[in-house]
C-alpha positions, 0 to 999 in steps of 0.5 A: 530456513529450518532449524538444524537437523540432528542425525544419529549414527549407529555402529551396527549398520551404516546410516543414510541421511538427506541434507540440504545444500548450505544447511547445517546438519548435526551428527550425534555420535553419542548414542552408540559408543564402543566401551573404552572410547577416549577419542575419535576422528571424523572425515568427510568425502570431497564436498563434505565439510565437517566441523567440530564445535567444542563450545559456544565460546570457542566457535568451530574448527575443521574436524579433519585437523586432529584427533578429538577427545571424546566429550559429550559437549562436542558438536559435529556439524556437517555441511554440503554446498552442492547437490548430489548426483546419485543417492548416498554418493558422499559419506562421513566416517567416524572412528573411535579410539582408545589410548590403549589400542593401536587400531580404532575400536570401531567405525561408523559411517553416515551416507549422505545425499545432498539436495538443493531446495529453494523457494524464491521470489523477487526480494526487492533488495535494490537498495542494499549494499550487501545482497549476499544474504537476506532473510526471506522470512523477514520483511524489512522496511526502508532504503536498505530493506528487502522483502517480496511485494504482492499486489491485490489483483483487484482489476479486471483484465478480461473485459468479458468478466463481471467480477474482479480478477481476484474474485475467482479461482481461475486465470481468465486471461494471460494479462492477469498474470502480470498483476501477480508475483512470481514464486519459483521452487528450485530443486536439484538432486537425484531424481530417485530421492523423490521416490520416497520424499515429497515437496509440500507447498503450504501456508497457514489457514490465516494467510490463506485468506489473503492470497491465492497461488496458481501453479503453472502446470503446463505451457505458460501461454495457455490459461488452462495451465494455471491450477489454483493450489493454495489460498482460501480453503487450500492450505497445502499442495504436494508439488509434482515434478512436472518440469524437473528442477524448477516450478513456477507459481503465481501469487495474487493478493486477495485483500488490502491490509486492514484491521484484521490483516497486517499485510504480511503473508508467508508461504513455505515449502517442506521436504518430507521423508516418506521412506519408512512405511512404519512411521509417518512422514518426517520433515527434513527442511523448510524454506519460507518466503514472506510477501507484503501486500502493497498498500493503496496509496493516495495522490495529492493535488500537487502531483501531475494530473493524467485524467479528469472526471466530471459528470454531465447533468441537467444544468452544468453544460458550461461548467463541463465545458470550462473543465474540459478547457482546463484539462486541455490546457493541462494536457489531461484526458477528460472523462465525462460521466453521462447523465443516464449513468450519474442520474443527476448525481454530480458529486463525483469527488464524493463518490470515489478517490483515485489512488494506485498500488505498486510492486517492483514489476507493476503499478496500476491505478485503483479507485476507492469507492466510498460508502456514500452510495448515491446515484453514482454508486455504480460508476466506479465499478461499472465504468472505471474498473477494467484492465489495469485499473483496480477497485476497492471499497469498504462498506459498514455492516450497519447504517453508520454512513454519514456525510463525512464518509463522502470522499470530499472528506478524504484528502492527502498532503504532499510529502512532509517532514514533521517532528523529525519524521519523514512522510515521503508519501504525505499524510491522509487528511480526514475530518471528524469531530473534536476529541471527546465529542459525540459528533459525526465521524468517518465510519469505522471500516473506512478509518480502519482501512486508511490506517492499515495502509501505514504509508500515509498515516492519517491526520484527523481534523475537525469538520463537524462545524461544517454542514457538509463536513468535508476537509476540502471545504476549507483547505487545499494544496497547490504546487510551488517552485520554492520552499517545501514545493507546495503551499497549503491554502486555508479558507480565511474569514479574517482575510476576507473581512480585512480585504472588504474593510480595505475596499470600504476604506477606499470608498467601495463599500457599495460594491456588490457581491453576486452581481451577474449571477445567472440561474434558475432562482434570483440571487439577491446582491449584497454590498460590502457595507452590508456584509461589514454591518451584519453583526450576526455574520461577523460573529458567526465567522469569528466562530468559523475562524476559530474552527479553522485555526484549530485545524491550522495548528493541528496541520502545522504540528502534524505536517511540519508546516510554518506560516510561510507554507500557508496561504490564507484565501479570503472566504466567508461562511453562513449558518444553516441549521447551526452548521457552516456553508460557504457564503459565496463560492468556496475559493479553496474548493478548487481543481488543481491540474499542475499549474492550472487552477480551476477556482470557483468564481466567487462573484465578489464585489466589482471594483475598477472592473475587477472582482476584488476576490478574484484579484486578491486570489490572483495576487496570492497564487500567480507569483507561484507560477500558477494560472487561475481560471475562475469557473462559474459553478454557482447554480449547478454546484454552489447552490447545492453546497458544493463547488468545483473540487466537489464536482470533479475528480483527478487521476494523477501520476504515482509518486516517484518515491517507492513506498517500500523505501520508507519506514512507517 
């Protein structure tokens, strides 16, 4: 709300003023006072409440209770709560008195016209016990908080358009309005008041960069009725009185929170007095609303799946069929990107991350397109962007993109509590180098974007020891019926050596890895005995284990995990150009579709007719109610340093928890 307005009265002629319903107006009676004045009385006509405030300590009293001693410290406060029917239909009268005179020394009259003006929107205060008053100028997080929410209108509802909906200054189809937030300007009062008063809708030049406002200037079932009035180069708009008491505006977000944008946008309406031709317009009242742009939210692998994406390339028909069968079991839609579109780029996990945006009135998925820009680079924009499916990307201005900017290096945990702090939407996990080192890192524009969303504060892990350098090479999350509702799976060379040593002890040292692999190139088998006698392999995997253990401690601390929440999955690594790659298909790099898991087939040693690695993984995960399906990805993925998770992507149900109820 505006600060209190001061109106000065005169003895020489009646004064008139405009006041706003529910807003205090201060009346200055000291500028023109009859000589000898010792006391005064003040009265208002019905509907006008007049108060006297003797001092800050004593508060206020109704003015019509008695005669008041004339004191420069007194304040006269006028409040009207209902709009006027006509101009100047109410007034306040002040009479000046002296103890030496029986009649008043003089009178002053202030004529009042009350108008009710409010700029309203959905303040989203369902969780508040007391909704009677919220400060629209504030945006408050938490279950008892409030504040309007704005969606980035980043989908494409009109399929005949190429650009996203927020890339032009038009409403191209009526469905586009569903992605916008409604802002209503309500005015009540004498129509004649606006013959010499104006209503101006306005924002700052800074806020105009991040949102756009359309005014419904005609029948709302016509796209032509929506006029672009604020946003970008437009910072103010004189509101015409088309419909009488109510004007509707539709607001769309133009950008997600980022390093230069906190996510907050303010809009104001100001009543201007233009009645005096000799002076410039003067402000009477301003009302303000604040929107927060909804963040982009990632979904962890523990949320129910809705749609699975996979690429069909030259040599992965069996892989696609296996993923399709898993999707069928999980009740998911399957989308296959054909080879003519992917141009043999199979790494659909690296190309994009699927999340969503949410406001009280609307939720829709949004694909975050990575800056890796392989042959799949057009797929998110050309094939996924569409009606109620948004798109966002961040591209660095320089050539700073590395393998770490592929989104196999972007994961999110399930909801956790760490050090007493709740993270009801989980925490983003990204990989980089060790503190103080000069290794690879996620490019700054992507990091800025992820941190600016605020609702899933990132945790940075150490991945620079890996050749590809992605967090999904050594961790994943699966749902669980107990504990925290999930388990974190970590690749473990120690667990693998322990398993192989047990099998060797029981006389199975000659059992072979990689037996049965079918591919374009022959793969040499290796026995358990050979693995356990390979000094270089053992030494290197001790180093790998130390790197994973570093991350283990970071994850335990930052996600509030205990050892009971972690499952060690047997895995070995080998070195290529001083970086680590999986020795056999990387078991944690799996596709999680509810209770159905698509796990890379490890081609481990066959003992008593069973792959001992598969058997071990089943023994660890099936007691959690999970169903393990081992998918042969050896030739089309593993040989290219990727696995099942790298070659798939999943759109999932949003969290049931509403992001505005958390406290970042």
